[in-house]
All heavy atoms as a GROMACS GRO file, in nm:
protein
  605
    1MET      N    1  -3.275   2.866   3.006
    1MET     CA    2  -3.184   2.768   2.953
    1MET      C    3  -3.200   2.640   3.035
    1MET      O    4  -3.207   2.643   3.157
    1MET     CB    5  -3.040   2.818   2.962
    1MET     CG    6  -2.940   2.717   2.914
    1MET     SD    7  -2.770   2.773   2.898
    1MET     CE    8  -2.723   2.800   3.066
    2GLU      N    9  -3.206   2.527   2.968
    2GLU     CA   10  -3.214   2.397   3.033
    2GLU      C   11  -3.082   2.324   3.015
    2GLU      O   12  -3.014   2.341   2.914
    2GLU     CB   13  -3.326   2.313   2.972
    2GLU     CG   14  -3.464   2.370   2.999
    2GLU     CD   15  -3.571   2.280   2.940
    2GLU    OE1   16  -3.593   2.171   2.996
    2GLU    OE2   17  -3.628   2.320   2.839
    3THR      N   18  -3.048   2.242   3.112
    3THR     CA   19  -2.925   2.164   3.106
    3THR      C   20  -2.960   2.016   3.105
    3THR      O   21  -3.045   1.972   3.182
    3THR     CB   22  -2.836   2.195   3.228
    3THR    OG1   23  -2.808   2.334   3.230
    3THR    CG2   24  -2.706   2.117   3.222
    4PHE      N   25  -2.894   1.941   3.018
    4PHE     CA   26  -2.915   1.798   3.007
    4PHE      C   27  -2.781   1.727   3.009
    4PHE      O   28  -2.681   1.780   2.962
    4PHE     CB   29  -2.983   1.762   2.873
    4PHE     CG   30  -3.123   1.812   2.860
    4PHE    CD1   31  -3.150   1.934   2.800
    4PHE    CD2   32  -3.229   1.737   2.907
    4PHE    CE1   33  -3.278   1.981   2.788
    4PHE    CE2   34  -3.359   1.783   2.894
    4PHE     CZ   35  -3.384   1.905   2.834
    5GLN      N   36  -2.783   1.607   3.059
    5GLN     CA   37  -2.665   1.521   3.050
    5GLN      C   38  -2.695   1.419   2.942
    5GLN      O   39  -2.800   1.355   2.943
    5GLN     CB   40  -2.636   1.451   3.182
    5GLN     CG   41  -2.514   1.363   3.176
    5GLN     CD   42  -2.486   1.295   3.308
    5GLN    OE1   43  -2.557   1.314   3.406
    5GLN    NE2   44  -2.384   1.215   3.312
    6ILE      N   45  -2.605   1.406   2.845
    6ILE     CA   46  -2.627   1.317   2.731
    6ILE      C   47  -2.516   1.213   2.725
    6ILE      O   48  -2.399   1.248   2.733
    6ILE     CB   49  -2.629   1.398   2.599
    6ILE    CG1   50  -2.741   1.501   2.602
    6ILE    CG2   51  -2.641   1.305   2.480
    6ILE    CD1   52  -2.738   1.596   2.485
    7LYS      N   53  -2.556   1.086   2.709
    7LYS     CA   54  -2.458   0.981   2.683
    7LYS      C   55  -2.459   0.956   2.533
    7LYS      O   56  -2.563   0.926   2.475
    7LYS     CB   57  -2.494   0.852   2.756
    7LYS     CG   58  -2.466   0.855   2.902
    7LYS     CD   59  -2.488   0.718   2.962
    7LYS     CE   60  -2.450   0.719   3.107
    7LYS     NZ   61  -2.465   0.587   3.168
    8ILE      N   62  -2.345   0.968   2.470
    8ILE     CA   63  -2.336   0.949   2.326
    8ILE      C   64  -2.311   0.801   2.299
    8ILE      O   65  -2.209   0.745   2.338
    8ILE     CB   66  -2.223   1.036   2.268
    8ILE    CG1   67  -2.255   1.184   2.293
    8ILE    CG2   68  -2.207   1.009   2.119
    8ILE    CD1   69  -2.146   1.278   2.253
    9LEU      N   70  -2.407   0.738   2.231
    9LEU     CA   71  -2.399   0.595   2.202
    9LEU      C   72  -2.340   0.567   2.064
    9LEU      O   73  -2.287   0.460   2.041
    9LEU     CB   74  -2.538   0.532   2.212
    9LEU     CG   75  -2.609   0.550   2.347
    9LEU    CD1   76  -2.749   0.490   2.340
    9LEU    CD2   77  -2.530   0.487   2.458
   10ASN      N   78  -2.352   0.662   1.976
   10ASN     CA   79  -2.305   0.645   1.839
   10ASN      C   80  -2.207   0.757   1.807
   10ASN      O   81  -2.240   0.875   1.825
   10ASN     CB   82  -2.426   0.649   1.744
   10ASN     CG   83  -2.390   0.621   1.601
   10ASN    OD1   84  -2.286   0.664   1.552
   10ASN    ND2   85  -2.477   0.550   1.533
   11PRO      N   86  -2.089   0.725   1.759
   11PRO     CA   87  -1.990   0.829   1.728
   11PRO      C   88  -2.041   0.937   1.632
   11PRO      O   89  -2.000   1.052   1.641
   11PRO     CB   90  -1.874   0.752   1.666
   11PRO     CG   91  -1.890   0.612   1.711
   11PRO     CD   92  -2.037   0.591   1.731
   12LYS      N   93  -2.134   0.900   1.544
   12LYS     CA   94  -2.190   0.999   1.450
   12LYS      C   95  -2.267   1.108   1.525
   12LYS      O   96  -2.273   1.222   1.482
   12LYS     CB   97  -2.281   0.931   1.348
   12LYS     CG   98  -2.206   0.842   1.251
   12LYS     CD   99  -2.301   0.779   1.153
   12LYS     CE  100  -2.228   0.684   1.059
   12LYS     NZ  101  -2.319   0.618   0.966
   13ALA      N  102  -2.327   1.071   1.637
   13ALA     CA  103  -2.405   1.167   1.716
   13ALA      C  104  -2.316   1.278   1.768
   13ALA      O  105  -2.359   1.394   1.775
   13ALA     CB  106  -2.476   1.096   1.832
   14LYS      N  107  -2.192   1.245   1.803
   14LYS     CA  108  -2.100   1.348   1.852
   14LYS      C  109  -2.075   1.452   1.744
   14LYS      O  110  -2.072   1.572   1.771
   14LYS     CB  111  -1.968   1.286   1.898
   14LYS     CG  112  -1.876   1.385   1.964
   14LYS     CD  113  -1.755   1.317   2.026
   14LYS     CE  114  -1.672   1.420   2.100
   14LYS     NZ  115  -1.557   1.359   2.166
   15GLY      N  116  -2.061   1.407   1.620
   15GLY     CA  117  -2.042   1.499   1.509
   15GLY      C  118  -2.162   1.591   1.490
   15GLY      O  119  -2.148   1.711   1.467
   16LEU      N  120  -2.282   1.534   1.502
   16LEU     CA  121  -2.404   1.615   1.490
   16LEU      C  122  -2.413   1.718   1.602
   16LEU      O  123  -2.448   1.834   1.579
   16LEU     CB  124  -2.527   1.525   1.490
   16LEU     CG  125  -2.543   1.430   1.371
   16LEU    CD1  126  -2.657   1.333   1.395
   16LEU    CD2  127  -2.565   1.509   1.244
   17LEU      N  128  -2.380   1.677   1.723
   17LEU     CA  129  -2.384   1.770   1.836
   17LEU      C  130  -2.280   1.880   1.818
   17LEU      O  131  -2.307   1.997   1.850
   17LEU     CB  132  -2.361   1.695   1.967
   17LEU     CG  133  -2.475   1.604   2.011
   17LEU    CD1  134  -2.432   1.516   2.127
   17LEU    CD2  135  -2.599   1.685   2.047
   18THR      N  136  -2.165   1.844   1.767
   18THR     CA  137  -2.060   1.944   1.742
   18THR      C  138  -2.107   2.046   1.639
   18THR      O  139  -2.082   2.166   1.654
   18THR     CB  140  -1.930   1.875   1.695
   18THR    OG1  141  -1.889   1.782   1.796
   18THR    CG2  142  -1.819   1.976   1.673
   19GLN      N  143  -2.176   2.000   1.536
   19GLN     CA  144  -2.230   2.092   1.435
   19GLN      C  145  -2.331   2.187   1.496
   19GLN      O  146  -2.330   2.307   1.466
   19GLN     CB  147  -2.295   2.013   1.320
   19GLN     CG  148  -2.197   1.942   1.231
   19GLN     CD  149  -2.267   1.856   1.126
   19GLN    OE1  150  -2.389   1.856   1.113
   19GLN    NE2  151  -2.187   1.781   1.050
   20LEU      N  152  -2.417   2.135   1.583
   20LEU     CA  153  -2.515   2.221   1.651
   20LEU      C  154  -2.444   2.324   1.739
   20LEU      O  155  -2.487   2.440   1.746
   20LEU     CB  156  -2.612   2.137   1.734
   20LEU     CG  157  -2.712   2.053   1.656
   20LEU    CD1  158  -2.788   1.961   1.751
   20LEU    CD2  159  -2.808   2.142   1.578
   21ALA      N  160  -2.337   2.282   1.803
   21ALA     CA  161  -2.261   2.375   1.887
   21ALA      C  162  -2.194   2.482   1.801
   21ALA      O  163  -2.191   2.600   1.838
   21ALA     CB  164  -2.158   2.299   1.970
   22ASP      N  165  -2.141   2.442   1.685
   22ASP     CA  166  -2.077   2.537   1.594
   22ASP      C  167  -2.175   2.643   1.546
   22ASP      O  168  -2.138   2.758   1.523
   22ASP     CB  169  -2.015   2.465   1.474
   22ASP     CG  170  -1.894   2.380   1.512
   22ASP    OD1  171  -1.838   2.400   1.622
   22ASP    OD2  172  -1.857   2.293   1.430
   23GLN      N  173  -2.302   2.604   1.531
   23GLN     CA  174  -2.405   2.696   1.484
   23GLN      C  175  -2.471   2.771   1.601
   23GLN      O  176  -2.570   2.841   1.582
   23GLN     CB  177  -2.510   2.620   1.404
   23GLN     CG  178  -2.452   2.560   1.277
   23GLN     CD  179  -2.552   2.473   1.204
   23GLN    OE1  180  -2.672   2.476   1.231
   23GLN    NE2  181  -2.503   2.392   1.110
   24LYS      N  182  -2.417   2.752   1.721
   24LYS     CA  183  -2.463   2.820   1.842
   24LYS      C  184  -2.605   2.781   1.885
   24LYS      O  185  -2.675   2.858   1.950
   24LYS     CB  186  -2.456   2.973   1.827
   24LYS     CG  187  -2.321   3.026   1.782
   24LYS     CD  188  -2.222   3.025   1.894
   24LYS     CE  189  -2.096   3.098   1.851
   24LYS     NZ  190  -1.977   3.040   1.890
   25PHE      N  191  -2.648   2.660   1.846
   25PHE     CA  192  -2.778   2.612   1.891
   25PHE      C  193  -2.767   2.548   2.030
   25PHE      O  194  -2.862   2.550   2.108
   25PHE     CB  195  -2.835   2.508   1.793
   25PHE     CG  196  -2.886   2.569   1.666
   25PHE    CD1  197  -2.820   2.546   1.546
   25PHE    CD2  198  -3.000   2.649   1.664
   25PHE    CE1  199  -2.866   2.601   1.429
   25PHE    CE2  200  -3.046   2.705   1.547
   25PHE     CZ  201  -2.979   2.681   1.428
   26ILE      N  202  -2.651   2.491   2.058
   26ILE     CA  203  -2.626   2.431   2.188
   26ILE      C  204  -2.484   2.467   2.232
   26ILE      O  205  -2.403   2.514   2.151
   26ILE     CB  206  -2.641   2.277   2.187
   26ILE    CG1  207  -2.536   2.212   2.095
   26ILE    CG2  208  -2.782   2.235   2.147
   26ILE    CD1  209  -2.531   2.061   2.107
   27ARG      N  210  -2.458   2.446   2.359
   27ARG     CA  211  -2.323   2.466   2.411
   27ARG      C  212  -2.280   2.335   2.477
   27ARG      O  213  -2.354   2.278   2.556
   27ARG     CB  214  -2.320   2.580   2.513
   27ARG     CG  215  -2.180   2.607   2.565
   27ARG     CD  216  -2.172   2.730   2.653
   27ARG     NE  217  -2.263   2.717   2.764
   27ARG     CZ  218  -2.330   2.819   2.818
   27ARG    NH1  219  -2.316   2.941   2.771
   27ARG    NH2  220  -2.411   2.801   2.920
   28ILE      N  221  -2.162   2.288   2.441
   28ILE     CA  222  -2.110   2.164   2.496
   28ILE      C  223  -2.005   2.198   2.602
   28ILE      O  224  -1.909   2.267   2.573
   28ILE     CB  225  -2.047   2.075   2.386
   28ILE    CG1  226  -2.153   2.038   2.283
   28ILE    CG2  227  -1.983   1.952   2.448
   28ILE    CD1  228  -2.098   1.963   2.164
   29GLU      N  229  -2.029   2.148   2.723
   29GLU     CA  230  -1.933   2.166   2.830
   29GLU      C  231  -1.908   2.030   2.892
   29GLU      O  232  -2.001   1.961   2.931
   29GLU     CB  233  -1.988   2.261   2.937
   29GLU     CG  234  -2.010   2.402   2.888
   29GLU     CD  235  -2.071   2.491   2.994
   29GLU    OE1  236  -2.091   2.445   3.109
   29GLU    OE2  237  -2.101   2.606   2.961
   30GLU      N  238  -1.783   1.990   2.897
   30GLU     CA  239  -1.750   1.865   2.962
   30GLU      C  240  -1.735   1.892   3.111
   30GLU      O  241  -1.662   1.981   3.152
   30GLU     CB  242  -1.621   1.807   2.905
   30GLU     CG  243  -1.639   1.757   2.764
   30GLU     CD  244  -1.516   1.683   2.713
   30GLU    OE1  245  -1.450   1.616   2.795
   30GLU    OE2  246  -1.490   1.694   2.594
   31GLU      N  247  -1.806   1.815   3.189
   31GLU     CA  248  -1.803   1.832   3.333
   31GLU      C  249  -1.704   1.734   3.393
   31GLU      O  250  -1.716   1.614   3.377
   31GLU     CB  251  -1.942   1.810   3.392
   31GLU     CG  252  -1.974   1.913   3.496
   31GLU     CD  253  -2.116   1.899   3.544
   31GLU    OE1  254  -2.206   1.910   3.461
   31GLU    OE2  255  -2.133   1.879   3.664
   32LYS      N  256  -1.604   1.786   3.458
   32LYS     CA  257  -1.500   1.701   3.518
   32LYS      C  258  -1.547   1.642   3.651
   32LYS      O  259  -1.514   1.531   3.685
   32LYS     CB  260  -1.373   1.783   3.540
   32LYS     CG  261  -1.320   1.846   3.412
   32LYS     CD  262  -1.196   1.778   3.367
   32LYS     CE  263  -1.136   1.851   3.251
   32LYS     NZ  264  -1.140   1.781   3.128
   33ASN      N  265  -1.623   1.718   3.727
   33ASN     CA  266  -1.664   1.674   3.860
   33ASN      C  267  -1.816   1.663   3.864
   33ASN      O  268  -1.884   1.757   3.900
   33ASN     CB  269  -1.612   1.772   3.965
   33ASN     CG  270  -1.633   1.721   4.106
   33ASN    OD1  271  -1.675   1.608   4.126
   33ASN    ND2  272  -1.604   1.803   4.204
   34LEU      N  273  -1.869   1.546   3.827
   34LEU     CA  274  -2.013   1.528   3.822
   34LEU      C  275  -2.075   1.520   3.961
   34LEU      O  276  -2.190   1.555   3.981
   34LEU     CB  277  -2.049   1.402   3.744
   34LEU     CG  278  -2.014   1.404   3.596
   34LEU    CD1  279  -2.049   1.270   3.532
   34LEU    CD2  280  -2.086   1.515   3.524
   35PHE      N  281  -1.997   1.474   4.057
   35PHE     CA  282  -2.049   1.458   4.192
   35PHE      C  283  -1.969   1.546   4.286
   35PHE      O  284  -1.848   1.533   4.296
   35PHE     CB  285  -2.038   1.312   4.236
   35PHE     CG  286  -2.104   1.216   4.141
   35PHE    CD1  287  -2.029   1.144   4.051
   35PHE    CD2  288  -2.241   1.201   4.142
   35PHE    CE1  289  -2.090   1.056   3.962
   35PHE    CE2  290  -2.302   1.114   4.054
   35PHE     CZ  291  -2.228   1.041   3.964
   36GLY      N  292  -2.038   1.634   4.356
   36GLY     CA  293  -1.971   1.718   4.453
   36GLY      C  294  -1.927   1.635   4.573
   36GLY      O  295  -2.008   1.567   4.633
   37LEU      N  296  -1.799   1.637   4.603
   37LEU     CA  297  -1.746   1.560   4.715
   37LEU      C  298  -1.700   1.652   4.825
   37LEU      O  299  -1.646   1.759   4.799
   37LEU     CB  300  -1.629   1.473   4.668
   37LEU     CG  301  -1.657   1.370   4.559
   37LEU    CD1  302  -1.527   1.302   4.516
   37LEU    CD2  303  -1.758   1.268   4.605
   38THR      N  304  -1.718   1.607   4.948
   38THR     CA  305  -1.668   1.683   5.062
   38THR      C  306  -1.517   1.663   5.071
   38THR      O  307  -1.461   1.571   5.010
   38THR     CB  308  -1.733   1.636   5.193
   38THR    OG1  309  -1.691   1.503   5.219
   38THR    CG2  310  -1.884   1.644   5.186
   39THR      N  311  -1.453   1.745   5.150
   39THR     CA  312  -1.309   1.732   5.172
   39THR      C  313  -1.276   1.595   5.231
   39THR      O  314  -1.180   1.530   5.192
   39THR     CB  315  -1.258   1.844   5.264
   39THR    OG1  316  -1.294   1.969   5.207
   39THR    CG2  317  -1.109   1.838   5.283
   40GLY      N  318  -1.360   1.549   5.324
   40GLY     CA  319  -1.339   1.419   5.386
   40GLY      C  320  -1.350   1.304   5.286
   40GLY      O  321  -1.273   1.209   5.291
   41GLN      N  322  -1.448   1.315   5.195
   41GLN     CA  323  -1.465   1.212   5.093
   41GLN      C  324  -1.345   1.209   4.998
   41GLN      O  325  -1.297   1.102   4.962
   41GLN     CB  326  -1.594   1.236   5.015
   41GLN     CG  327  -1.720   1.210   5.096
   41GLN     CD  328  -1.844   1.260   5.027
   41GLN    OE1  329  -1.844   1.363   4.960
   41GLN    NE2  330  -1.954   1.187   5.045
   42LYS      N  331  -1.297   1.327   4.961
   42LYS     CA  332  -1.181   1.334   4.872
   42LYS      C  333  -1.058   1.273   4.939
   42LYS      O  334  -0.981   1.201   4.876
   42LYS     CB  335  -1.152   1.479   4.833
   42LYS     CG  336  -1.254   1.537   4.738
   42LYS     CD  337  -1.224   1.682   4.708
   42LYS     CE  338  -1.332   1.745   4.622
   42LYS     NZ  339  -1.308   1.888   4.598
   43LYS      N  340  -1.040   1.299   5.068
   43LYS     CA  341  -0.928   1.245   5.144
   43LYS      C  342  -0.938   1.093   5.152
   43LYS      O  343  -0.840   1.022   5.136
   43LYS     CB  344  -0.923   1.307   5.284
   43LYS     CG  345  -0.807   1.263   5.368
   43LYS     CD  346  -0.676   1.313   5.313
   43LYS     CE  347  -0.561   1.274   5.404
   43LYS     NZ  348  -0.432   1.300   5.344
   44SER      N  349  -1.059   1.042   5.175
   44SER     CA  350  -1.082   0.899   5.183
   44SER      C  351  -1.048   0.831   5.051
   44SER      O  352  -0.985   0.724   5.048
   44SER     CB  353  -1.227   0.871   5.221
   44SER     OG  354  -1.252   0.734   5.231
   45ILE      N  355  -1.086   0.892   4.940
   45ILE     CA  356  -1.055   0.838   4.808
   45ILE      C  357  -0.905   0.838   4.785
   45ILE      O  358  -0.848   0.740   4.734
   45ILE     CB  359  -1.129   0.917   4.698
   45ILE    CG1  360  -1.280   0.891   4.706
   45ILE    CG2  361  -1.074   0.883   4.559
   45ILE    CD1  362  -1.364   0.984   4.622
   46GLU      N  363  -0.841   0.946   4.826
   46GLU     CA  364  -0.695   0.956   4.812
   46GLU      C  365  -0.624   0.844   4.889
   46GLU      O  366  -0.532   0.779   4.838
   46GLU     CB  367  -0.650   1.093   4.862
   46GLU     CG  368  -0.504   1.123   4.848
   46GLU     CD  369  -0.469   1.261   4.905
   46GLU    OE1  370  -0.545   1.357   4.882
   46GLU    OE2  371  -0.366   1.270   4.974
   47ILE      N  372  -0.669   0.820   5.012
   47ILE     CA  373  -0.610   0.714   5.095
   47ILE      C  374  -0.634   0.578   5.030
   47ILE      O  375  -0.544   0.494   5.022
   47ILE     CB  376  -0.670   0.718   5.238
   47ILE    CG1  377  -0.621   0.843   5.313
   47ILE    CG2  378  -0.636   0.592   5.316
   47ILE    CD1  379  -0.696   0.871   5.441
   48SER      N  380  -0.756   0.555   4.982
   48SER     CA  381  -0.789   0.427   4.918
   48SER      C  382  -0.704   0.402   4.795
   48SER      O  383  -0.656   0.290   4.772
   48SER     CB  384  -0.938   0.425   4.880
   48SER     OG  385  -1.018   0.436   4.995
   49ARG      N  386  -0.685   0.503   4.713
   49ARG     CA  387  -0.603   0.488   4.593
   49ARG      C  388  -0.459   0.452   4.629
   49ARG      O  389  -0.396   0.370   4.563
   49ARG     CB  390  -0.608   0.615   4.509
   49ARG     CG  391  -0.740   0.632   4.437
   49ARG     CD  392  -0.742   0.754   4.350
   49ARG     NE  393  -0.865   0.758   4.272
   49ARG     CZ  394  -0.913   0.865   4.216
   49ARG    NH1  395  -0.850   0.980   4.226
   49ARG    NH2  396  -1.026   0.860   4.147
   50LYS      N  397  -0.408   0.514   4.736
   50LYS     CA  398  -0.272   0.483   4.780
   50LYS      C  399  -0.264   0.339   4.829
   50LYS      O  400  -0.167   0.268   4.800
   50LYS     CB  401  -0.227   0.580   4.890
   50LYS     CG  402  -0.082   0.556   4.933
   50LYS     CD  403  -0.033   0.662   5.026
   50LYS     CE  404   0.109   0.646   5.073
   50LYS     NZ  405   0.182   0.528   5.045
   51GLN      N  406  -0.365   0.294   4.903
   51GLN     CA  407  -0.366   0.157   4.952
   51GLN      C  408  -0.366   0.057   4.834
   51GLN      O  409  -0.294  -0.042   4.837
   51GLN     CB  410  -0.488   0.132   5.040
   51GLN     CG  411  -0.479   0.200   5.176
   51GLN     CD  412  -0.608   0.190   5.255
   51GLN    OE1  413  -0.717   0.181   5.198
   51GLN    NE2  414  -0.595   0.192   5.386
   52VAL      N  415  -0.445   0.085   4.733
   52VAL     CA  416  -0.448  -0.003   4.616
   52VAL      C  417  -0.313  -0.003   4.546
   52VAL      O  418  -0.260  -0.108   4.510
   52VAL     CB  419  -0.560   0.039   4.518
   52VAL    CG1  420  -0.548  -0.033   4.385
   52VAL    CG2  421  -0.698   0.014   4.580
   53LYS      N  422  -0.255   0.116   4.531
   53LYS     CA  423  -0.124   0.128   4.467
   53LYS      C  424  -0.018   0.048   4.544
   53LYS      O  425   0.070  -0.014   4.484
   53LYS     CB  426  -0.083   0.275   4.459
   53LYS     CG  427   0.046   0.300   4.385
   53LYS     CD  428   0.076   0.449   4.377
   53LYS     CE  429   0.209   0.473   4.310
   53LYS     NZ  430   0.245   0.615   4.307
   54ASP      N  431  -0.029   0.048   4.677
   54ASP     CA  432   0.067  -0.022   4.762
   54ASP      C  433   0.033  -0.171   4.780
   54ASP      O  434   0.101  -0.242   4.853
   54ASP     CB  435   0.075   0.045   4.900
   54ASP     CG  436   0.132   0.186   4.894
   54ASP    OD1  437   0.196   0.220   4.792
   54ASP    OD2  438   0.113   0.262   4.991
   55GLY      N  439  -0.074  -0.216   4.714
   55GLY     CA  440  -0.112  -0.357   4.723
   55GLY      C  441  -0.182  -0.394   4.852
   55GLY      O  442  -0.192  -0.512   4.886
   56LYS      N  443  -0.232  -0.297   4.925
   56LYS     CA  444  -0.298  -0.322   5.053
   56LYS      C  445  -0.449  -0.337   5.032
   56LYS      O  446  -0.528  -0.251   5.070
   56LYS     CB  447  -0.270  -0.208   5.150
   56LYS     CG  448  -0.124  -0.194   5.185
   56LYS     CD  449  -0.100  -0.078   5.278
   56LYS     CE  450   0.048  -0.062   5.309
   56LYS     NZ  451   0.072   0.056   5.392
   57PHE      N  452  -0.487  -0.447   4.967
   57PHE     CA  453  -0.628  -0.475   4.944
   57PHE      C  454  -0.646  -0.625   4.931
   57PHE      O  455  -0.550  -0.699   4.917
   57PHE     CB  456  -0.679  -0.403   4.819
   57PHE     CG  457  -0.612  -0.450   4.692
   57PHE    CD1  458  -0.669  -0.552   4.617
   57PHE    CD2  459  -0.493  -0.394   4.648
   57PHE    CE1  460  -0.608  -0.597   4.501
   57PHE    CE2  461  -0.432  -0.438   4.532
   57PHE     CZ  462  -0.489  -0.540   4.459
   58LYS      N  463  -0.774  -0.668   4.937
   58LYS     CA  464  -0.806  -0.809   4.919
   58LYS      C  465  -0.891  -0.821   4.793
   58LYS      O  466  -0.970  -0.732   4.762
   58LYS     CB  467  -0.884  -0.862   5.039
   58LYS     CG  468  -0.800  -0.863   5.166
   58LYS     CD  469  -0.876  -0.920   5.282
   58LYS     CE  470  -0.787  -0.916   5.406
   58LYS     NZ  471  -0.851  -0.971   5.522
   59SER      N  472  -0.876  -0.933   4.725
   59SER     CA  473  -0.954  -0.955   4.604
   59SER      C  474  -1.101  -0.978   4.639
   59SER      O  475  -1.135  -1.015   4.752
   59SER     CB  476  -0.901  -1.075   4.527
   59SER     OG  477  -0.932  -1.195   4.597
   60HIS      N  478  -1.187  -0.956   4.542
   60HIS     CA  479  -1.330  -0.978   4.560
   60HIS      C  480  -1.356  -1.123   4.601
   60HIS      O  481  -1.436  -1.150   4.690
   60HIS     CB  482  -1.404  -0.944   4.430
   60HIS     CG  483  -1.550  -0.971   4.435
   60HIS    ND1  484  -1.638  -0.893   4.507
   60HIS    CD2  485  -1.625  -1.070   4.378
   60HIS    CE1  486  -1.760  -0.942   4.494
   60HIS    NE2  487  -1.755  -1.049   4.416
   61LYS      N  488  -1.284  -1.214   4.535
   61LYS     CA  489  -1.300  -1.357   4.563
   61LYS      C  490  -1.268  -1.388   4.710
   61LYS      O  491  -1.341  -1.463   4.775
   61LYS     CB  492  -1.209  -1.437   4.470
   61LYS     CG  493  -1.225  -1.585   4.479
   61LYS     CD  494  -1.135  -1.655   4.377
   61LYS     CE  495  -1.149  -1.805   4.384
   61LYS     NZ  496  -1.066  -1.873   4.286
   62THR      N  497  -1.162  -1.329   4.762
   62THR     CA  498  -1.123  -1.351   4.901
   62THR      C  499  -1.228  -1.294   4.997
   62THR      O  500  -1.265  -1.360   5.095
   62THR     CB  501  -0.986  -1.285   4.929
   62THR    OG1  502  -0.888  -1.343   4.842
   62THR    CG2  503  -0.944  -1.304   5.073
   63VAL      N  504  -1.276  -1.177   4.968
   63VAL     CA  505  -1.376  -1.113   5.055
   63VAL      C  506  -1.504  -1.197   5.058
   63VAL      O  507  -1.561  -1.222   5.166
   63VAL     CB  508  -1.405  -0.968   5.009
   63VAL    CG1  509  -1.522  -0.909   5.086
   63VAL    CG2  510  -1.282  -0.882   5.025
   64VAL      N  511  -1.550  -1.241   4.942
   64VAL     CA  512  -1.671  -1.322   4.936
   64VAL      C  513  -1.652  -1.454   5.010
   64VAL      O  514  -1.739  -1.498   5.085
   64VAL     CB  515  -1.714  -1.345   4.789
   64VAL    CG1  516  -1.826  -1.448   4.780
   64VAL    CG2  517  -1.757  -1.214   4.726
   65SER      N  518  -1.535  -1.516   4.992
   65SER     CA  519  -1.506  -1.642   5.060
   65SER      C  520  -1.508  -1.623   5.211
   65SER      O  521  -1.568  -1.703   5.284
   65SER     CB  522  -1.369  -1.694   5.015
   65SER     OG  523  -1.334  -1.808   5.086
   66ASN      N  524  -1.444  -1.518   5.258
   66ASN     CA  525  -1.442  -1.489   5.403
   66ASN      C  526  -1.583  -1.462   5.455
   66ASN      O  527  -1.619  -1.504   5.565
   66ASN     CB  528  -1.352  -1.370   5.434
   66ASN     CG  529  -1.205  -1.402   5.414
   66ASN    OD1  530  -1.165  -1.518   5.405
   66ASN    ND2  531  -1.123  -1.299   5.406
   67LEU      N  532  -1.662  -1.392   5.377
   67LEU     CA  533  -1.799  -1.361   5.417
   67LEU      C  534  -1.882  -1.489   5.428
   67LEU      O  535  -1.957  -1.507   5.525
   67LEU     CB  536  -1.864  -1.264   5.318
   67LEU     CG  537  -2.009  -1.227   5.344
   67LEU    CD1  538  -2.023  -1.156   5.478
   67LEU    CD2  539  -2.061  -1.140   5.232
   68LYS      N  540  -1.866  -1.578   5.331
   68LYS     CA  541  -1.940  -1.705   5.335
   68LYS      C  542  -1.901  -1.786   5.457
   68LYS      O  543  -1.987  -1.844   5.524
   68LYS     CB  544  -1.915  -1.785   5.208
   68LYS     CG  545  -1.988  -1.729   5.088
   68LYS     CD  546  -1.960  -1.810   4.962
   68LYS     CE  547  -2.035  -1.753   4.843
   68LYS     NZ  548  -2.007  -1.826   4.718
   69LYS      N  549  -1.770  -1.790   5.489
   69LYS     CA  550  -1.725  -1.862   5.609
   69LYS      C  551  -1.784  -1.799   5.734
   69LYS      O  552  -1.830  -1.869   5.826
   69LYS     CB  553  -1.572  -1.860   5.617
   69LYS     CG  554  -1.504  -1.949   5.517
   69LYS     CD  555  -1.352  -1.934   5.526
   69LYS     CE  556  -1.282  -2.005   5.412
   69LYS     NZ  557  -1.138  -1.978   5.411
   70TRP      N  558  -1.785  -1.667   5.740
   70TRP     CA  559  -1.838  -1.596   5.857
   70TRP      C  560  -1.987  -1.624   5.873
   70TRP      O  561  -2.033  -1.650   5.983
   70TRP     CB  562  -1.811  -1.446   5.840
   70TRP     CG  563  -1.862  -1.364   5.955
   70TRP    CD1  564  -1.801  -1.345   6.076
   70TRP    CD2  565  -1.984  -1.289   5.958
   70TRP    NE1  566  -1.879  -1.263   6.154
   70TRP    CE2  567  -1.992  -1.228   6.084
   70TRP    CE3  568  -2.086  -1.268   5.867
   70TRP    CZ2  569  -2.098  -1.147   6.122
   70TRP    CZ3  570  -2.192  -1.190   5.904
   70TRP    CH2  571  -2.199  -1.129   6.030
   71LEU      N  572  -2.061  -1.621   5.762
   71LEU     CA  573  -2.205  -1.647   5.768
   71LEU      C  574  -2.234  -1.791   5.810
   71LEU      O  575  -2.330  -1.818   5.883
   71LEU     CB  576  -2.270  -1.617   5.634
   71LEU     CG  577  -2.282  -1.469   5.596
   71LEU    CD1  578  -2.330  -1.454   5.453
   71LEU    CD2  579  -2.373  -1.396   5.693
   72LYS      N  580  -2.150  -1.883   5.764
   72LYS     CA  581  -2.168  -2.024   5.798
   72LYS      C  582  -2.150  -2.047   5.949
   72LYS      O  583  -2.219  -2.128   6.010
   72LYS     CB  584  -2.069  -2.109   5.720
   72LYS     CG  585  -2.092  -2.257   5.730
   72LYS     CD  586  -1.994  -2.334   5.643
   72LYS     CE  587  -2.016  -2.482   5.654
   72LYS     NZ  588  -1.924  -2.557   5.571
   73ASP      N  589  -2.056  -1.973   6.009
   73ASP     CA  590  -2.030  -1.986   6.152
   73ASP      C  591  -2.136  -1.922   6.238
   73ASP      O  592  -2.144  -1.950   6.358
   73ASP     CB  593  -1.894  -1.925   6.186
   73ASP     CG  594  -1.777  -2.002   6.125
   73ASP    OD1  595  -1.798  -2.120   6.088
   73ASP    OD2  596  -1.667  -1.943   6.114
   74LYS      N  597  -2.218  -1.839   6.183
   74LYS     CA  598  -2.322  -1.768   6.261
   74LYS      C  599  -2.439  -1.854   6.291
   74LYS      O  600  -2.495  -1.933   6.244
   74LYS     CB  601  -2.369  -1.641   6.189
   74LYS     CG  602  -2.266  -1.532   6.193
   74LYS     CD  603  -2.259  -1.477   6.331
   74LYS     CE  604  -2.149  -1.376   6.346
   74LYS     NZ  605  -2.139  -1.322   6.475
   0.00000   0.00000   0.00000
């Protein structure tokens, strides 16, 4: 058995794939966790999400501006 990851670009394709699955030619499994994360990585993501929720972040524009100023001073 081979496993493939498919991106569905056309909604009609999903219907065709479903028909193939109904006829037992293929099996469709939605994968919730595509990337295996370590406990430390999961904790880091959890902390980051809380920081964003609490407004503890800087905008991209601010970060780029600060970086440009820092590079100019170097």
